[in-house]
DSSP file (Angstrom, degrees, kcal/mol; ACC not computed):
  #  RESIDUE AA STRUCTURE BP1 BP2  ACC     N-H-->O    O-->H-N    N-H-->O    O-->H-N    TCO  KAPPA ALPHA  PHI   PSI    X-CA   Y-CA   Z-CA
    1    1 A M              0   0    0      0, 0.0     2,-0.4     0, 0.0    24,-0.1   0.000 360.0 360.0 360.0 129.3   55.4  -99.9  226.8
    2    2 A V        -     0   0    0     22,-0.2    24,-1.5     2,-0.0     2,-0.4  -0.826 360.0-173.8-100.5 135.0   57.1  -96.8  225.6
    3    3 A K  E     -a   26   0A   0     -2,-0.4     2,-0.4    22,-0.1    24,-0.2  -0.998   4.6-172.1-130.1 130.4   58.1  -94.1  228.1
    4    4 A V  E     -a   27   0A   0     22,-2.8    24,-2.5    -2,-0.4     2,-0.4  -0.939  11.4-152.7-124.1 141.9   59.5  -90.7  226.9
    5    5 A G  E     -a   28   0A   0     -2,-0.4     2,-0.5    22,-0.2    24,-0.2  -0.956   7.2-163.6-112.8 134.0   61.0  -87.9  228.9
    6    6 A V  E     -a   29   0A   0     22,-3.1    24,-2.9    -2,-0.4     2,-0.6  -0.973   6.7-154.2-117.4 122.3   60.9  -84.3  227.6
    7    7 A V  E     +a   30   0A   0     -2,-0.5    24,-0.2    22,-0.2    22,-0.1  -0.862  65.0  41.6 -98.6 120.8   63.2  -81.7  229.1
    8    8 A G        -     0   0    0     22,-3.5    23,-0.2    -2,-0.6    22,-0.1   0.369  60.1-146.3 111.1 116.9   62.0  -78.2  228.9
    9    9 A G        +     0   0    0     22,-0.2    22,-0.1     4,-0.2    -1,-0.1   0.028  58.1 120.2-101.8  26.8   58.4  -77.0  229.4
   10   10 A G  S  > S-     0   0    0      1,-0.0     4,-2.5     4,-0.0     5,-0.3   0.038  86.8 -75.1 -74.1-166.7   58.4  -74.2  226.8
   11   11 A S  H  > S+     0   0    0      1,-0.2     4,-1.9     2,-0.2     5,-0.1   0.907 132.5  42.0 -63.0 -43.0   56.1  -74.1  223.9
   12   12 A W  H  > S+     0   0    0      2,-0.2     4,-2.7     1,-0.2     5,-0.2   0.919 114.8  49.9 -71.8 -42.4   57.9  -76.7  221.9
   13   13 A G  H  > S+     0   0    0      1,-0.2     4,-2.4     2,-0.2    -2,-0.2   0.916 114.0  45.5 -61.4 -43.4   58.5  -79.1  224.8
   14   14 A T  H  X S+     0   0    0     -4,-2.5     4,-2.6     2,-0.2    -1,-0.2   0.896 113.1  50.4 -66.6 -40.9   54.9  -78.9  225.9
   15   15 A T  H  X S+     0   0    0     -4,-1.9     4,-2.5    -5,-0.3    -2,-0.2   0.927 112.6  45.5 -63.8 -45.6   53.6  -79.4  222.3
   16   16 A I  H  X S+     0   0    0     -4,-2.7     4,-2.3     2,-0.2     5,-0.2   0.923 114.3  48.6 -64.6 -44.2   55.8  -82.4  221.7
   17   17 A A  H  X S+     0   0    0     -4,-2.4     4,-2.3    -5,-0.2    -2,-0.2   0.914 113.2  47.6 -62.3 -42.8   54.9  -84.0  225.1
   18   18 A N  H  X S+     0   0    0     -4,-2.6     4,-2.3     2,-0.2    -2,-0.2   0.910 110.5  52.0 -64.6 -42.9   51.2  -83.3  224.5
   19   19 A H  H  X S+     0   0    0     -4,-2.5     4,-0.8     1,-0.2    -2,-0.2   0.921 112.8  44.5 -60.3 -45.6   51.4  -84.8  221.0
   20   20 A M  H ><>S+     0   0    0     -4,-2.3     5,-2.2     1,-0.2     3,-0.6   0.896 111.5  53.1 -67.7 -39.5   53.0  -88.0  222.2
   21   21 A A  H ><5S+     0   0    0     -4,-2.3     3,-1.7     1,-0.2    -2,-0.2   0.884 104.6  55.3 -63.4 -38.4   50.6  -88.3  225.2
   22   22 A L  H 3<5S+     0   0    0     -4,-2.3    -1,-0.2     1,-0.3    -2,-0.2   0.760 103.7  56.1 -65.8 -23.3   47.6  -88.1  222.8
   23   23 A K  T <<5S-     0   0    0     -4,-0.8    -1,-0.3    -3,-0.6    -2,-0.2   0.368 126.9-100.8 -88.7   4.9   49.1  -91.0  220.9
   24   24 A G  T < 5S+     0   0    0     -3,-1.7     2,-0.4     1,-0.3    -3,-0.2   0.576  75.7 140.9  91.2  10.6   49.1  -93.1  224.1
   25   25 A I      < -     0   0    0     -5,-2.2     2,-0.5    -6,-0.1    -1,-0.3  -0.712  56.9-119.6 -89.0 136.3   52.8  -92.7  225.0
   26   26 A N  E     -a    3   0A   0    -24,-1.5   -22,-2.8    -2,-0.4     2,-0.4  -0.646  40.3-171.4 -75.5 119.4   53.7  -92.3  228.6
   27   27 A V  E     -a    4   0A   0     -2,-0.5     2,-0.5   -24,-0.2   -22,-0.2  -0.939  21.0-161.8-122.7 134.5   55.5  -88.9  228.9
   28   28 A D  E     -a    5   0A   0    -24,-2.5   -22,-3.1    -2,-0.4     2,-0.6  -0.965  13.3-158.6-108.2 129.4   57.3  -87.2  231.7
   29   29 A L  E     -a    6   0A   0     -2,-0.5     2,-0.6   -24,-0.2   -22,-0.2  -0.939   2.8-163.4-112.8 116.6   57.8  -83.4  231.2
   30   30 A W  E      a    7   0A   0    -24,-2.9   -22,-3.5    -2,-0.6    -2,-0.0  -0.876 360.0 360.0-101.3 124.7   60.6  -81.8  233.2
   31   31 A V              0   0    0     -2,-0.6   -22,-0.2   -23,-0.2    -1,-0.1   0.398 360.0 360.0 -99.3 360.0   60.3  -78.0  233.5
């Protein structure tokens, strides 16, 4: 199981987190 953390909820951070989540990766987004 892969878990990724993305720091920064701006446009790029949200886009990257959303892209990974759509591929089935568990993502935590810190704003």
